[in-house]
CHARMM internal coordinates of N, CA and C (Angstrom, degrees):
IC EDIT
DIST 1 N 1 CA 1.5142
DIST 1 CA 1 C 1.5402
ANGL 1 N 1 CA 1 C 109.83
DIST 1 C 2 N 1.3224
ANGL 1 CA 1 C 2 N 118.23
DIHE 1 N 1 CA 1 C 2 N -34.29
DIST 2 N 2 CA 1.4306
ANGL 1 C 2 N 2 CA 120.02
DIHE 1 CA 1 C 2 N 2 CA 179.64
DIST 2 CA 2 C 1.5278
ANGL 2 N 2 CA 2 C 109.46
DIHE 1 C 2 N 2 CA 2 C -66.50
DIST 2 C 3 N 1.3135
ANGL 2 CA 2 C 3 N 118.39
DIHE 2 N 2 CA 2 C 3 N -35.67
DIST 3 N 3 CA 1.4110
ANGL 2 C 3 N 3 CA 120.80
DIHE 2 CA 2 C 3 N 3 CA 179.62
DIST 3 CA 3 C 1.5445
ANGL 3 N 3 CA 3 C 112.48
DIHE 2 C 3 N 3 CA 3 C -66.59
DIST 3 C 4 N 1.3043
ANGL 3 CA 3 C 4 N 116.99
DIHE 3 N 3 CA 3 C 4 N -32.82
DIST 4 N 4 CA 1.4693
ANGL 3 C 4 N 4 CA 120.30
DIHE 3 CA 3 C 4 N 4 CA 174.84
DIST 4 CA 4 C 1.5469
ANGL 4 N 4 CA 4 C 112.00
DIHE 3 C 4 N 4 CA 4 C -66.56
DIST 4 C 5 N 1.3276
ANGL 4 CA 4 C 5 N 116.28
DIHE 4 N 4 CA 4 C 5 N -41.71
DIST 5 N 5 CA 1.4078
ANGL 4 C 5 N 5 CA 117.70
DIHE 4 CA 4 C 5 N 5 CA -179.31
DIST 5 CA 5 C 1.5141
ANGL 5 N 5 CA 5 C 111.82
DIHE 4 C 5 N 5 CA 5 C -72.16
DIST 5 C 6 N 1.3203
ANGL 5 CA 5 C 6 N 117.92
DIHE 5 N 5 CA 5 C 6 N -29.86
DIST 6 N 6 CA 1.4331
ANGL 5 C 6 N 6 CA 122.10
DIHE 5 CA 5 C 6 N 6 CA 175.13
DIST 6 CA 6 C 1.5333
ANGL 6 N 6 CA 6 C 110.48
DIHE 5 C 6 N 6 CA 6 C -67.20
DIST 6 C 7 N 1.3204
ANGL 6 CA 6 C 7 N 116.54
DIHE 6 N 6 CA 6 C 7 N -39.24
DIST 7 N 7 CA 1.4708
ANGL 6 C 7 N 7 CA 123.10
DIHE 6 CA 6 C 7 N 7 CA 174.69
DIST 7 CA 7 C 1.5618
ANGL 7 N 7 CA 7 C 111.28
DIHE 6 C 7 N 7 CA 7 C -60.37
DIST 7 C 8 N 1.3234
ANGL 7 CA 7 C 8 N 113.20
DIHE 7 N 7 CA 7 C 8 N -44.99
DIST 8 N 8 CA 1.4770
ANGL 7 C 8 N 8 CA 118.11
DIHE 7 CA 7 C 8 N 8 CA 178.35
DIST 8 CA 8 C 1.5303
ANGL 8 N 8 CA 8 C 114.71
DIHE 7 C 8 N 8 CA 8 C -62.62
DIST 8 C 9 N 1.3444
ANGL 8 CA 8 C 9 N 114.70
DIHE 8 N 8 CA 8 C 9 N -41.76
DIST 9 N 9 CA 1.4653
ANGL 8 C 9 N 9 CA 119.53
DIHE 8 CA 8 C 9 N 9 CA 178.39
DIST 9 CA 9 C 1.5448
ANGL 9 N 9 CA 9 C 109.87
DIHE 8 C 9 N 9 CA 9 C -67.08
DIST 9 C 10 N 1.2698
ANGL 9 CA 9 C 10 N 116.66
DIHE 9 N 9 CA 9 C 10 N -38.86
DIST 10 N 10 CA 1.4745
ANGL 9 C 10 N 10 CA 120.30
DIHE 9 CA 9 C 10 N 10 CA 178.97
DIST 10 CA 10 C 1.5550
ANGL 10 N 10 CA 10 C 109.85
DIHE 9 C 10 N 10 CA 10 C -66.87
DIST 10 C 11 N 1.3111
ANGL 10 CA 10 C 11 N 116.13
DIHE 10 N 10 CA 10 C 11 N -44.05
DIST 11 N 11 CA 1.4683
ANGL 10 C 11 N 11 CA 120.97
DIHE 10 CA 10 C 11 N 11 CA 178.20
DIST 11 CA 11 C 1.5270
ANGL 11 N 11 CA 11 C 108.52
DIHE 10 C 11 N 11 CA 11 C -62.24
DIST 11 C 12 N 1.2642
ANGL 11 CA 11 C 12 N 121.72
DIHE 11 N 11 CA 11 C 12 N -40.17
DIST 12 N 12 CA 1.4322
ANGL 11 C 12 N 12 CA 126.23
DIHE 11 CA 11 C 12 N 12 CA 179.45
DIST 12 CA 12 C 1.4583
ANGL 12 N 12 CA 12 C 109.73
DIHE 11 C 12 N 12 CA 12 C -63.10
DIST 12 C 13 N 1.3071
ANGL 12 CA 12 C 13 N 119.45
DIHE 12 N 12 CA 12 C 13 N -44.82
DIST 13 N 13 CA 1.4636
ANGL 12 C 13 N 13 CA 123.42
DIHE 12 CA 12 C 13 N 13 CA 179.26
DIST 13 CA 13 C 1.4787
ANGL 13 N 13 CA 13 C 110.65
DIHE 12 C 13 N 13 CA 13 C -64.17
DIST 13 C 14 N 1.3286
ANGL 13 CA 13 C 14 N 119.76
DIHE 13 N 13 CA 13 C 14 N -44.35
DIST 14 N 14 CA 1.4770
ANGL 13 C 14 N 14 CA 121.47
DIHE 13 CA 13 C 14 N 14 CA 177.87
DIST 14 CA 14 C 1.5035
ANGL 14 N 14 CA 14 C 112.09
DIHE 13 C 14 N 14 CA 14 C -64.66
DIST 14 C 15 N 1.3658
ANGL 14 CA 14 C 15 N 117.55
DIHE 14 N 14 CA 14 C 15 N -38.89
DIST 15 N 15 CA 1.4562
ANGL 14 C 15 N 15 CA 120.03
DIHE 14 CA 14 C 15 N 15 CA 175.08
DIST 15 CA 15 C 1.4781
ANGL 15 N 15 CA 15 C 112.81
DIHE 14 C 15 N 15 CA 15 C -59.15
DIST 15 C 16 N 1.3490
ANGL 15 CA 15 C 16 N 116.08
DIHE 15 N 15 CA 15 C 16 N -46.32
DIST 16 N 16 CA 1.4877
ANGL 15 C 16 N 16 CA 120.47
DIHE 15 CA 15 C 16 N 16 CA -179.62
DIST 16 CA 16 C 1.5709
ANGL 16 N 16 CA 16 C 111.44
DIHE 15 C 16 N 16 CA 16 C -63.14
DIST 16 C 17 N 1.3257
ANGL 16 CA 16 C 17 N 116.92
DIHE 16 N 16 CA 16 C 17 N -38.43
DIST 17 N 17 CA 1.4212
ANGL 16 C 17 N 17 CA 120.25
DIHE 16 CA 16 C 17 N 17 CA -179.77
DIST 17 CA 17 C 1.5520
ANGL 17 N 17 CA 17 C 110.37
DIHE 16 C 17 N 17 CA 17 C -69.40
DIST 17 C 18 N 1.3427
ANGL 17 CA 17 C 18 N 116.95
DIHE 17 N 17 CA 17 C 18 N -38.24
DIST 18 N 18 CA 1.4804
ANGL 17 C 18 N 18 CA 119.48
DIHE 17 CA 17 C 18 N 18 CA 173.66
DIST 18 CA 18 C 1.4846
ANGL 18 N 18 CA 18 C 112.83
DIHE 17 C 18 N 18 CA 18 C -63.87
DIST 18 C 19 N 1.3614
ANGL 18 CA 18 C 19 N 117.12
DIHE 18 N 18 CA 18 C 19 N -41.94
DIST 19 N 19 CA 1.4088
ANGL 18 C 19 N 19 CA 123.16
DIHE 18 CA 18 C 19 N 19 CA -179.31
DIST 19 CA 19 C 1.5604
ANGL 19 N 19 CA 19 C 109.69
DIHE 18 C 19 N 19 CA 19 C -62.92
DIST 19 C 20 N 1.2710
ANGL 19 CA 19 C 20 N 118.65
DIHE 19 N 19 CA 19 C 20 N -42.44
DIST 20 N 20 CA 1.4497
ANGL 19 C 20 N 20 CA 123.18
DIHE 19 CA 19 C 20 N 20 CA 177.13
DIST 20 CA 20 C 1.5102
ANGL 20 N 20 CA 20 C 111.51
DIHE 19 C 20 N 20 CA 20 C -62.98
DIST 20 C 21 N 1.3148
ANGL 20 CA 20 C 21 N 114.80
DIHE 20 N 20 CA 20 C 21 N -44.24
DIST 21 N 21 CA 1.4721
ANGL 20 C 21 N 21 CA 121.09
DIHE 20 CA 20 C 21 N 21 CA 179.38
DIST 21 CA 21 C 1.4905
ANGL 21 N 21 CA 21 C 111.59
DIHE 20 C 21 N 21 CA 21 C -62.20
DIST 21 C 22 N 1.3380
ANGL 21 CA 21 C 22 N 115.77
DIHE 21 N 21 CA 21 C 22 N -42.92
DIST 22 N 22 CA 1.4771
ANGL 21 C 22 N 22 CA 119.44
DIHE 21 CA 21 C 22 N 22 CA -178.01
DIST 22 CA 22 C 1.5241
ANGL 22 N 22 CA 22 C 110.81
DIHE 21 C 22 N 22 CA 22 C -68.87
DIST 22 C 23 N 1.3156
ANGL 22 CA 22 C 23 N 115.97
DIHE 22 N 22 CA 22 C 23 N -39.68
DIST 23 N 23 CA 1.4870
ANGL 22 C 23 N 23 CA 117.26
DIHE 22 CA 22 C 23 N 23 CA 176.83
DIST 23 CA 23 C 1.4566
ANGL 23 N 23 CA 23 C 114.05
DIHE 22 C 23 N 23 CA 23 C -66.09
DIST 23 C 24 N 1.3765
ANGL 23 CA 23 C 24 N 116.35
DIHE 23 N 23 CA 23 C 24 N -35.14
DIST 24 N 24 CA 1.4529
ANGL 23 C 24 N 24 CA 120.58
DIHE 23 CA 23 C 24 N 24 CA 172.75
DIST 24 CA 24 C 1.4695
ANGL 24 N 24 CA 24 C 111.72
DIHE 23 C 24 N 24 CA 24 C -62.78
DIST 24 C 25 N 1.2793
ANGL 24 CA 24 C 25 N 117.34
DIHE 24 N 24 CA 24 C 25 N -45.33
DIST 25 N 25 CA 1.4739
ANGL 24 C 25 N 25 CA 121.87
DIHE 24 CA 24 C 25 N 25 CA 176.18
DIST 25 CA 25 C 1.4505
ANGL 25 N 25 CA 25 C 114.22
DIHE 24 C 25 N 25 CA 25 C -54.68
DIST 25 C 26 N 1.3351
ANGL 25 CA 25 C 26 N 116.71
DIHE 25 N 25 CA 25 C 26 N -44.28
DIST 26 N 26 CA 1.4547
ANGL 25 C 26 N 26 CA 120.53
DIHE 25 CA 25 C 26 N 26 CA 178.86
DIST 26 CA 26 C 1.4873
ANGL 26 N 26 CA 26 C 113.05
DIHE 25 C 26 N 26 CA 26 C -64.47
DIST 26 C 27 N 1.3090
ANGL 26 CA 26 C 27 N 115.40
DIHE 26 N 26 CA 26 C 27 N -43.13
DIST 27 N 27 CA 1.5012
ANGL 26 C 27 N 27 CA 118.75
DIHE 26 CA 26 C 27 N 27 CA -179.87
DIST 27 CA 27 C 1.5204
ANGL 27 N 27 CA 27 C 111.55
DIHE 26 C 27 N 27 CA 27 C -62.71
DIST 27 C 28 N 1.3843
ANGL 27 CA 27 C 28 N 113.88
DIHE 27 N 27 CA 27 C 28 N -43.58
DIST 28 N 28 CA 1.4789
ANGL 27 C 28 N 28 CA 119.05
DIHE 27 CA 27 C 28 N 28 CA 179.32
DIST 28 CA 28 C 1.5174
ANGL 28 N 28 CA 28 C 109.99
DIHE 27 C 28 N 28 CA 28 C -64.91
DIST 28 C 29 N 1.2935
ANGL 28 CA 28 C 29 N 117.05
DIHE 28 N 28 CA 28 C 29 N -37.89
DIST 29 N 29 CA 1.4887
ANGL 28 C 29 N 29 CA 118.99
DIHE 28 CA 28 C 29 N 29 CA -179.67
DIST 29 CA 29 C 1.5262
ANGL 29 N 29 CA 29 C 110.43
DIHE 28 C 29 N 29 CA 29 C -67.10
DIST 29 C 30 N 1.3201
ANGL 29 CA 29 C 30 N 118.33
DIHE 29 N 29 CA 29 C 30 N -39.17
DIST 30 N 30 CA 1.4311
ANGL 29 C 30 N 30 CA 121.63
DIHE 29 CA 29 C 30 N 30 CA 177.74
DIST 30 CA 30 C 1.5520
ANGL 30 N 30 CA 30 C 111.70
DIHE 29 C 30 N 30 CA 30 C -63.58
DIST 30 C 31 N 1.3269
ANGL 30 CA 30 C 31 N 115.11
DIHE 30 N 30 CA 30 C 31 N -41.32
DIST 31 N 31 CA 1.5182
ANGL 30 C 31 N 31 CA 118.82
DIHE 30 CA 30 C 31 N 31 CA -179.73
DIST 31 CA 31 C 1.4955
ANGL 31 N 31 CA 31 C 109.37
DIHE 30 C 31 N 31 CA 31 C -65.58
DIST 31 C 32 N 1.3662
ANGL 31 CA 31 C 32 N 117.29
DIHE 31 N 31 CA 31 C 32 N -46.13
DIST 32 N 32 CA 1.4621
ANGL 31 C 32 N 32 CA 121.05
DIHE 31 CA 31 C 32 N 32 CA -178.94
DIST 32 CA 32 C 1.5114
ANGL 32 N 32 CA 32 C 112.00
DIHE 31 C 32 N 32 CA 32 C -63.83
DIST 32 C 33 N 1.3610
ANGL 32 CA 32 C 33 N 115.80
DIHE 32 N 32 CA 32 C 33 N -43.74
DIST 33 N 33 CA 1.4606
ANGL 32 C 33 N 33 CA 119.00
DIHE 32 CA 32 C 33 N 33 CA 177.37
DIST 33 CA 33 C 1.5351
ANGL 33 N 33 CA 33 C 113.34
DIHE 32 C 33 N 33 CA 33 C -62.06
DIST 33 C 34 N 1.3391
ANGL 33 CA 33 C 34 N 116.84
DIHE 33 N 33 CA 33 C 34 N -39.92
DIST 34 N 34 CA 1.4178
ANGL 33 C 34 N 34 CA 120.38
DIHE 33 CA 33 C 34 N 34 CA 176.10
DIST 34 CA 34 C 1.5286
ANGL 34 N 34 CA 34 C 114.39
DIHE 33 C 34 N 34 CA 34 C -63.20
DIST 34 C 35 N 1.3029
ANGL 34 CA 34 C 35 N 115.16
DIHE 34 N 34 CA 34 C 35 N -41.15
DIST 35 N 35 CA 1.4615
ANGL 34 C 35 N 35 CA 119.94
DIHE 34 CA 34 C 35 N 35 CA 178.42
DIST 35 CA 35 C 1.5137
ANGL 35 N 35 CA 35 C 110.30
DIHE 34 C 35 N 35 CA 35 C -65.19
DIST 35 C 36 N 1.3175
ANGL 35 CA 35 C 36 N 115.93
DIHE 35 N 35 CA 35 C 36 N -40.30
DIST 36 N 36 CA 1.4599
ANGL 35 C 36 N 36 CA 123.90
DIHE 35 CA 35 C 36 N 36 CA -178.43
DIST 36 CA 36 C 1.5526
ANGL 36 N 36 CA 36 C 109.68
DIHE 35 C 36 N 36 CA 36 C -61.81
DIST 36 C 37 N 1.3879
ANGL 36 CA 36 C 37 N 114.20
DIHE 36 N 36 CA 36 C 37 N -47.45
DIST 37 N 37 CA 1.4475
ANGL 36 C 37 N 37 CA 118.80
DIHE 36 CA 36 C 37 N 37 CA 178.27
DIST 37 CA 37 C 1.5376
ANGL 37 N 37 CA 37 C 113.79
DIHE 36 C 37 N 37 CA 37 C -65.54
DIST 37 C 38 N 1.3381
ANGL 37 CA 37 C 38 N 113.95
DIHE 37 N 37 CA 37 C 38 N -34.85
DIST 38 N 38 CA 1.4731
ANGL 37 C 38 N 38 CA 118.35
DIHE 37 CA 37 C 38 N 38 CA 179.43
DIST 38 CA 38 C 1.5532
ANGL 38 N 38 CA 38 C 108.33
DIHE 37 C 38 N 38 CA 38 C -65.78
DIST 38 C 39 N 1.3159
ANGL 38 CA 38 C 39 N 115.60
DIHE 38 N 38 CA 38 C 39 N -45.74
DIST 39 N 39 CA 1.4763
ANGL 38 C 39 N 39 CA 120.03
DIHE 38 CA 38 C 39 N 39 CA 179.48
DIST 39 CA 39 C 1.5246
ANGL 39 N 39 CA 39 C 111.76
DIHE 38 C 39 N 39 CA 39 C -63.10
DIST 39 C 40 N 1.3183
ANGL 39 CA 39 C 40 N 115.60
DIHE 39 N 39 CA 39 C 40 N -39.72
DIST 40 N 40 CA 1.4971
ANGL 39 C 40 N 40 CA 119.20
DIHE 39 CA 39 C 40 N 40 CA 178.30
DIST 40 CA 40 C 1.5336
ANGL 40 N 40 CA 40 C 110.86
DIHE 39 C 40 N 40 CA 40 C -62.81
DIST 40 C 41 N 1.4054
ANGL 40 CA 40 C 41 N 116.62
DIHE 40 N 40 CA 40 C 41 N -43.67
DIST 41 N 41 CA 1.4028
ANGL 40 C 41 N 41 CA 119.42
DIHE 40 CA 40 C 41 N 41 CA -178.48
DIST 41 CA 41 C 1.5384
ANGL 41 N 41 CA 41 C 111.05
DIHE 40 C 41 N 41 CA 41 C -66.40
DIST 41 C 42 N 1.3430
ANGL 41 CA 41 C 42 N 114.78
DIHE 41 N 41 CA 41 C 42 N -40.58
DIST 42 N 42 CA 1.5018
ANGL 41 C 42 N 42 CA 118.79
DIHE 41 CA 41 C 42 N 42 CA 177.15
DIST 42 CA 42 C 1.5844
ANGL 42 N 42 CA 42 C 111.68
DIHE 41 C 42 N 42 CA 42 C -61.03
DIST 42 C 43 N 1.3203
ANGL 42 CA 42 C 43 N 114.15
DIHE 42 N 42 CA 42 C 43 N -40.11
DIST 43 N 43 CA 1.4864
ANGL 42 C 43 N 43 CA 117.33
DIHE 42 CA 42 C 43 N 43 CA -178.88
DIST 43 CA 43 C 1.5274
ANGL 43 N 43 CA 43 C 108.21
DIHE 42 C 43 N 43 CA 43 C -68.47
DIST 43 C 44 N 1.2993
ANGL 43 CA 43 C 44 N 120.19
DIHE 43 N 43 CA 43 C 44 N -40.80
DIST 44 N 44 CA 1.4631
ANGL 43 C 44 N 44 CA 120.64
DIHE 43 CA 43 C 44 N 44 CA 177.86
DIST 44 CA 44 C 1.5404
ANGL 44 N 44 CA 44 C 112.11
DIHE 43 C 44 N 44 CA 44 C -65.74
DIST 44 C 45 N 1.3358
ANGL 44 CA 44 C 45 N 115.30
DIHE 44 N 44 CA 44 C 45 N -35.44
DIST 45 N 45 CA 1.4398
ANGL 44 C 45 N 45 CA 119.78
DIHE 44 CA 44 C 45 N 45 CA 177.78
DIST 45 CA 45 C 1.5286
ANGL 45 N 45 CA 45 C 110.39
DIHE 44 C 45 N 45 CA 45 C -67.08
DIST 45 C 46 N 1.3286
ANGL 45 CA 45 C 46 N 115.30
DIHE 45 N 45 CA 45 C 46 N -40.52
DIST 46 N 46 CA 1.4711
ANGL 45 C 46 N 46 CA 115.78
DIHE 45 CA 45 C 46 N 46 CA 179.49
DIST 46 CA 46 C 1.5325
ANGL 46 N 46 CA 46 C 110.49
DIHE 45 C 46 N 46 CA 46 C -68.46
DIST 46 C 47 N 1.3359
ANGL 46 CA 46 C 47 N 120.52
DIHE 46 N 46 CA 46 C 47 N -37.33
DIST 47 N 47 CA 1.4170
ANGL 46 C 47 N 47 CA 124.30
DIHE 46 CA 46 C 47 N 47 CA 174.36
DIST 47 CA 47 C 1.4899
ANGL 47 N 47 CA 47 C 113.97
DIHE 46 C 47 N 47 CA 47 C -59.71
DIST 47 C 48 N 1.3466
ANGL 47 CA 47 C 48 N 115.65
DIHE 47 N 47 CA 47 C 48 N -42.78
DIST 48 N 48 CA 1.4896
ANGL 47 C 48 N 48 CA 120.72
DIHE 47 CA 47 C 48 N 48 CA -179.14
DIST 48 CA 48 C 1.5566
ANGL 48 N 48 CA 48 C 109.53
DIHE 47 C 48 N 48 CA 48 C -69.97
DIST 48 C 49 N 1.2823
ANGL 48 CA 48 C 49 N 119.61
DIHE 48 N 48 CA 48 C 49 N -40.35
DIST 49 N 49 CA 1.4527
ANGL 48 C 49 N 49 CA 119.18
DIHE 48 CA 48 C 49 N 49 CA 178.26
DIST 49 CA 49 C 1.5056
ANGL 49 N 49 CA 49 C 113.16
DIHE 48 C 49 N 49 CA 49 C -69.96
DIST 49 C 50 N 1.3442
ANGL 49 CA 49 C 50 N 115.15
DIHE 49 N 49 CA 49 C 50 N -33.23
DIST 50 N 50 CA 1.4657
ANGL 49 C 50 N 50 CA 118.96
DIHE 49 CA 49 C 50 N 50 CA 177.11
DIST 50 CA 50 C 1.5376
ANGL 50 N 50 CA 50 C 112.55
DIHE 49 C 50 N 50 CA 50 C -71.53
DIST 50 C 51 N 1.3202
ANGL 50 CA 50 C 51 N 117.18
DIHE 50 N 50 CA 50 C 51 N -33.26
DIST 51 N 51 CA 1.4882
ANGL 50 C 51 N 51 CA 120.18
DIHE 50 CA 50 C 51 N 51 CA 178.75
DIST 51 CA 51 C 1.5259
ANGL 51 N 51 CA 51 C 110.20
DIHE 50 C 51 N 51 CA 51 C -75.32
DIST 51 C 52 N 1.3795
ANGL 51 CA 51 C 52 N 117.59
DIHE 51 N 51 CA 51 C 52 N -27.11
DIST 52 N 52 CA 1.4488
ANGL 51 C 52 N 52 CA 117.45
DIHE 51 CA 51 C 52 N 52 CA 179.11
DIST 52 CA 52 C 1.5441
ANGL 52 N 52 CA 52 C 110.44
DIHE 51 C 52 N 52 CA 52 C -79.72
DIST 52 C 53 N 1.2837
ANGL 52 CA 52 C 53 N 119.84
DIHE 52 N 52 CA 52 C 53 N -19.17
DIST 53 N 53 CA 1.4364
ANGL 52 C 53 N 53 CA 123.02
DIHE 52 CA 52 C 53 N 53 CA 179.26
DIST 53 CA 53 C 1.5192
ANGL 53 N 53 CA 53 C 109.53
DIHE 52 C 53 N 53 CA 53 C -86.36
DIST 53 C 54 N 1.3240
ANGL 53 CA 53 C 54 N 117.45
DIHE 53 N 53 CA 53 C 54 N 96.08
DIST 54 N 54 CA 1.4529
ANGL 53 C 54 N 54 CA 118.60
DIHE 53 CA 53 C 54 N 54 CA 179.13
DIST 54 CA 54 C 1.5224
ANGL 54 N 54 CA 54 C 115.34
DIHE 53 C 54 N 54 CA 54 C -90.09
DIST 54 C 55 N 1.2552
ANGL 54 CA 54 C 55 N 114.99
DIHE 54 N 54 CA 54 C 55 N -9.25
DIST 55 N 55 CA 1.4756
ANGL 54 C 55 N 55 CA 119.15
DIHE 54 CA 54 C 55 N 55 CA 173.49
DIST 55 CA 55 C 1.5514
ANGL 55 N 55 CA 55 C 113.36
DIHE 54 C 55 N 55 CA 55 C 84.50
DIST 55 C 56 N 1.3054
ANGL 55 CA 55 C 56 N 119.65
DIHE 55 N 55 CA 55 C 56 N 9.59
DIST 56 N 56 CA 1.4493
ANGL 55 C 56 N 56 CA 120.52
DIHE 55 CA 55 C 56 N 56 CA 173.61
DIST 56 CA 56 C 1.5453
ANGL 56 N 56 CA 56 C 112.27
DIHE 55 C 56 N 56 CA 56 C 81.42
DIST 56 C 57 N 1.3161
ANGL 56 CA 56 C 57 N 120.57
DIHE 56 N 56 CA 56 C 57 N 12.88
DIST 57 N 57 CA 1.4198
ANGL 56 C 57 N 57 CA 122.65
DIHE 56 CA 56 C 57 N 57 CA 176.53
DIST 57 CA 57 C 1.4925
ANGL 57 N 57 CA 57 C 109.34
DIHE 56 C 57 N 57 CA 57 C -92.06
DIST 57 C 58 N 1.3612
ANGL 57 CA 57 C 58 N 113.45
DIHE 57 N 57 CA 57 C 58 N 128.79
DIST 58 N 58 CA 1.4440
ANGL 57 C 58 N 58 CA 119.56
DIHE 57 CA 57 C 58 N 58 CA -178.36
DIST 58 CA 58 C 1.5420
ANGL 58 N 58 CA 58 C 107.05
DIHE 57 C 58 N 58 CA 58 C -117.06
DIST 58 C 59 N 1.3322
ANGL 58 CA 58 C 59 N 115.15
DIHE 58 N 58 CA 58 C 59 N 120.16
DIST 59 N 59 CA 1.4875
ANGL 58 C 59 N 59 CA 118.76
DIHE 58 CA 58 C 59 N 59 CA 179.68
DIST 59 CA 59 C 1.4576
ANGL 59 N 59 CA 59 C 108.95
DIHE 58 C 59 N 59 CA 59 C -111.18
DIST 59 C 60 N 1.2949
ANGL 59 CA 59 C 60 N 118.68
DIHE 59 N 59 CA 59 C 60 N 120.99
DIST 60 N 60 CA 1.4807
ANGL 59 C 60 N 60 CA 122.32
DIHE 59 CA 59 C 60 N 60 CA 179.24
DIST 60 CA 60 C 1.5564
ANGL 60 N 60 CA 60 C 108.45
DIHE 59 C 60 N 60 CA 60 C -120.59
DIST 60 C 61 N 1.3349
ANGL 60 CA 60 C 61 N 116.09
DIHE 60 N 60 CA 60 C 61 N 105.62
DIST 61 N 61 CA 1.4375
ANGL 60 C 61 N 61 CA 116.04
DIHE 60 CA 60 C 61 N 61 CA 179.55
DIST 61 CA 61 C 1.4998
ANGL 61 N 61 CA 61 C 114.21
DIHE 60 C 61 N 61 CA 61 C -63.43
DIST 61 C 62 N 1.3485
ANGL 61 CA 61 C 62 N 115.45
DIHE 61 N 61 CA 61 C 62 N 147.09
DIST 62 N 62 CA 1.3983
ANGL 61 C 62 N 62 CA 120.66
DIHE 61 CA 61 C 62 N 62 CA 175.93
DIST 62 CA 62 C 1.5766
ANGL 62 N 62 CA 62 C 115.52
DIHE 61 C 62 N 62 CA 62 C 90.74
DIST 62 C 63 N 1.2520
ANGL 62 CA 62 C 63 N 115.72
DIHE 62 N 62 CA 62 C 63 N -0.18
DIST 63 N 63 CA 1.4645
ANGL 62 C 63 N 63 CA 118.11
DIHE 62 CA 62 C 63 N 63 CA 176.94
DIST 63 CA 63 C 1.5386
ANGL 63 N 63 CA 63 C 112.75
DIHE 62 C 63 N 63 CA 63 C -107.16
END
COOR INIT
IC SEED 1 N 1 CA 1 C
IC BUILD
């Protein structure tokens, strides 16, 4: 009977460790995903502002 309770305690410990590892993985994934989305938005914003800045050059064909 003692062997059975030892097995239950060991399985409980393994379950808790796996649960902590999984929760940590989810938090890290959220942080990395948020950083990736922020960088993507910043890159698009820089491209949009760069495309809007034509530098004052006006090209009219045929003149």
